[in-house]
C-alpha positions in Angstrom: -0.1 0.0 0.0 1.3 3.5 -0.7 0.2 6.6 1.2 -0.2 10.1 -0.1 2.1 12.8 1.6 -0.1 15.0 3.6 0.5 18.1 5.9 -1.7 19.0 9.0 -4.1 21.9 8.0 -4.7 24.8 10.6 -7.8 27.1 9.6 -6.3 30.6 9.7 -8.3 33.0 11.9 -6.9 36.2 10.6 -8.0 39.7 12.4 -6.7 42.9 13.3 -6.2 46.2 11.6 -5.1 44.9 8.1 -7.3 44.3 5.4 -7.8 40.5 4.8 -6.7 38.9 1.5 -9.8 38.1 -0.6 -8.8 34.5 -0.5 -8.5 33.8 3.2 -7.6 30.2 3.7 -5.8 27.8 6.0 -2.4 28.8 6.3 -0.4 25.4 6.2 -1.5 24.4 2.7 0.7 21.7 1.0 3.4 23.4 -0.9 2.7 23.5 -4.4 4.9 21.4 -6.7 8.4 23.1 -7.8 8.6 24.7 -11.1 12.4 24.7 -11.3 15.3 22.5 -10.3 17.5 25.7 -10.3 18.1 26.8 -6.4 19.8 29.7 -4.8 23.5 29.1 -4.3 23.9 26.6 -1.3 20.4 25.5 -1.2 20.0 21.8 -1.8 17.3 19.0 -1.2 17.8 16.3 1.5 15.6 13.4 2.7 14.4 13.8 6.3 12.1 11.6 8.2 9.5 13.6 6.9 10.1 13.5 3.5 12.3 15.7 1.0 12.9 19.0 2.4 15.3 22.1 1.4 18.4 22.4 3.3 21.3 25.1 3.3 24.6 24.2 2.6 25.3 22.9 6.0 22.3 20.5 5.7 20.1 22.6 8.1 16.3 22.3 7.1 15.0 25.3 5.6 11.7 26.4 7.0 9.1 29.0 5.7 7.8 31.8 8.0 4.4 32.0 6.6 3.4 35.5 6.4 -0.2 34.8 6.2 -0.3 34.1 9.7 1.5 37.1 11.0 -0.6 40.0 9.2 -2.9 40.0 12.4 0.4 41.4 14.4 2.4 43.3 12.0 1.5 45.8 9.1 4.3 44.5 7.2 4.9 40.8 8.3 8.1 40.6 6.3 9.8 42.6 8.8 8.4 40.4 11.9 11.4 38.4 12.5 13.5 40.8 14.9 14.4 40.8 18.5 12.9 37.8 20.2 12.5 35.9 16.9 15.7 36.8 15.7 17.2 34.9 18.6 16.3 31.7 17.2 15.9 32.0 13.6 18.4 33.1 11.0 17.2 34.2 7.7 18.4 32.8 4.6 20.0 36.0 2.9 20.0 36.8 -0.7 23.2 37.8 -2.5 24.5 41.6 -1.8 24.0 42.3 -5.2 20.6 40.7 -5.6 17.5 43.3 -5.9 14.3 42.8 -4.1 11.4 41.5 -6.6 8.5 41.4 -4.3 7.6 44.1 -1.8 4.7 43.7 0.6 1.8 43.8 -0.4 2.8 43.5 -3.8 2.4 40.0 -5.1 1.0 38.6 -1.9 -2.5 38.1 -2.8 -5.6 40.2 -3.7 -6.4 42.5 -1.0 -9.9 44.1 -0.3 -9.6 47.3 -1.9 -11.8 50.4 -1.5 -14.2 51.0 -4.4 -12.6 52.3 -7.4 -8.9 51.5 -6.2 -6.8 49.6 -8.6 -4.7 46.7 -7.4 -0.9 47.2 -7.6 1.0 45.6 -10.3 2.2 42.2 -10.0 6.1 41.6 -9.5 8.0 40.0 -12.1 7.5 36.2 -12.5 4.0 36.4 -11.0 1.4 35.0 -13.3 -1.7 35.5 -11.0 -1.8 37.1 -7.5 -1.8 33.7 -6.1 1.0 32.0 -8.1 4.4 33.1 -7.4 7.8 31.8 -8.8 9.6 29.3 -6.7 12.4 31.7 -5.2 11.9 35.7 -4.8 13.8 38.4 -3.0 12.4 40.6 -0.4 13.7 43.3 2.1 13.4 41.7 5.6 14.6 42.6 8.8 18.1 41.5 8.5 18.4 42.4 4.8 17.8 41.0 1.5 16.3 37.4 2.0 14.8 34.6 0.0 11.2 33.9 -0.2 9.7 30.5 -1.3 6.4 30.4 -3.3 5.6 33.8 -2.5 4.6 33.6 0.9 7.3 31.7 3.0 10.2 33.9 4.0 13.0 31.5 4.3 15.0 30.9 7.5 17.0 28.2 9.5 16.8 27.4 13.2 19.7 28.3 15.1 21.7 25.5 16.4 19.5 22.9 14.7 21.2 19.5 13.5 21.5 18.4 10.1 18.3 17.2 8.7 16.2 17.8 11.8 12.6 18.9 11.1 11.5 19.3 14.9 10.1 22.8 14.4 7.9 21.8 11.8 4.4 23.5 12.6 5.9 25.7 15.4 4.2 28.7 16.6 0.7 27.7 15.3 1.9 27.0 11.8 4.0 30.1 11.4 7.0 28.0 10.8 6.7 25.1 8.3 9.8 22.8 6.8 10.1 23.7 3.1 8.8 20.5 1.8 10.3 19.9 -1.9 7.8 18.3 -4.1 9.5 18.0 -7.7 8.1 19.5 -10.7 5.0 17.9 -12.3 6.3 15.8 -15.1 4.9 16.3 -18.7 2.5 13.8 -19.5 0.6 12.4 -22.7 -2.2 10.5 -21.4 -6.1 10.3 -21.6 -7.9 13.2 -20.1 -8.9 11.1 -17.1 -5.4 10.4 -16.3 -2.9 12.8 -14.4 0.1 12.5 -12.0 -0.2 12.3 -8.4 2.6 12.9 -5.8 2.5 9.8 -3.7 5.2 8.4 -1.3 7.7 11.0 -2.8 7.4 10.3 -6.4 4.6 10.7 -9.1 2.3 8.1 -9.9 -0.6 7.9 -12.3 -4.1 8.3 -11.0 -7.6 8.5 -12.6 -9.9 11.4 -12.4 -11.1 10.2 -8.7 -7.4 10.1 -7.5 -7.3 6.0 -7.4 -3.8 5.0 -8.2 -3.4 3.3 -11.3 -1.4 -0.1 -11.7 -0.8 -3.1 -14.0 0.5 -6.5 -13.1 -0.5 -10.3 -13.0 -3.5 -11.1 -10.5 -2.8 -14.8 -9.3 -5.7 -14.9 -7.0 -8.5 -12.5 -5.3 -8.9 -10.5 -8.7 -12.2 -8.9 -7.8 -10.4 -5.7 -6.7 -8.6 -5.4 -9.9 -10.9 -2.8 -11.6 -9.8 -2.2 -15.5 -9.8 1.2 -16.7 -12.3 1.6 -18.9 -12.1 3.8 -22.2 -14.6 5.4 -23.7 -16.3 4.0 -26.5 -14.4 4.7 -30.1 -11.2 5.9 -28.0 -8.0 6.3 -30.0 -4.7 5.7 -28.4 -2.5 8.7 -27.3 1.4 8.6 -26.8 2.2 5.3 -25.1 -1.6 4.7 -24.5 -3.7 2.3 -26.3 -7.0 0.7 -26.3 -7.8 -3.0 -26.0 -11.3 -4.4 -27.4 -10.6 -7.9 -26.0 -13.3 -7.8 -23.2 -16.8 -6.5 -23.2 -15.6 -2.7 -22.5 -12.6 -1.1 -24.2 -9.7 -1.0 -21.5 -6.8 1.2 -21.4 -3.4 -0.2 -22.1 -0.1 1.7 -20.9 3.1 0.7 -22.4 1.7 -2.6 -23.5 0.1 -3.6 -20.1 -3.4 -3.2 -19.3 -4.6 -0.6 -16.5 -6.1 -1.2 -13.5 -7.4 0.6 -10.3 -8.4 -0.9 -6.7 -12.0 -1.5 -5.9 -11.1 -1.0 -2.2 -12.3 2.0 -0.2 -8.7 3.3 -0.1 -7.8 5.0 -3.4 -4.0 4.5 -2.5 -4.3 0.9 -2.2 -2.3 -1.4 -4.6 -3.0 -5.1 -4.4 -0.2 -7.5 -4.2 1.3 -8.4 -7.5 0.7 -5.0 -8.8 2.9 -2.4 -10.2 2.1 1.1 -9.7 2.1 3.0 -13.1 4.5 6.2 -13.5 4.8 9.1 -15.7 
């Protein structure tokens, strides 16, 4: 059985003097897949007890200070980590010759604006107010520092050991490990099939999120449900259609495709091989 990576979800209760983002939502959302394998100098990916995480050159896990948790306390959360905070947390500084390409609140989500007021222009690299490039630079309390996915100012916990993730979720989800989710692989497949990140790798799943597999069933085959194709379906890429049974069935790389009939969409029976992009 394979299990999908999950992170705890905490509902954000955002109040105070600052206007709310119009897309108020939980603050510990799973981090979106990376869009690039190019990282700032010294940043790398390490495996930890909780999965792959970004780390600095010394192997210390990188944490994101989620600015969505802080707008109730500071009109500009990019300057939040000073004084007591700075005793425990060290920002991942950008090179001295770098230039900030985001400035609060530009690029940090749509704000509730007064009638007739135009929102500020998006910073470079942002395609929508909620979609940021992987790595951006902002002016923080200690100078130019890195921001991941537009919301998470990047820090390391002072004195932490290589690979330690013990502060994940600290201070009511203000601090979250920067979990590495690789870029979504390109896929040529039927429209009902898509990649799904499971157990640290991408698997193929149907439209209901059920893991797809092939293989040979020796006994108790009732749970092997064929992935049926629509009538008159045509092959695409490495996918073909078999008409050897009552209903057309998808075939991937020459092998018939199935999903499990069990209640757990991530359950793969014995003798099955998970399909990968």
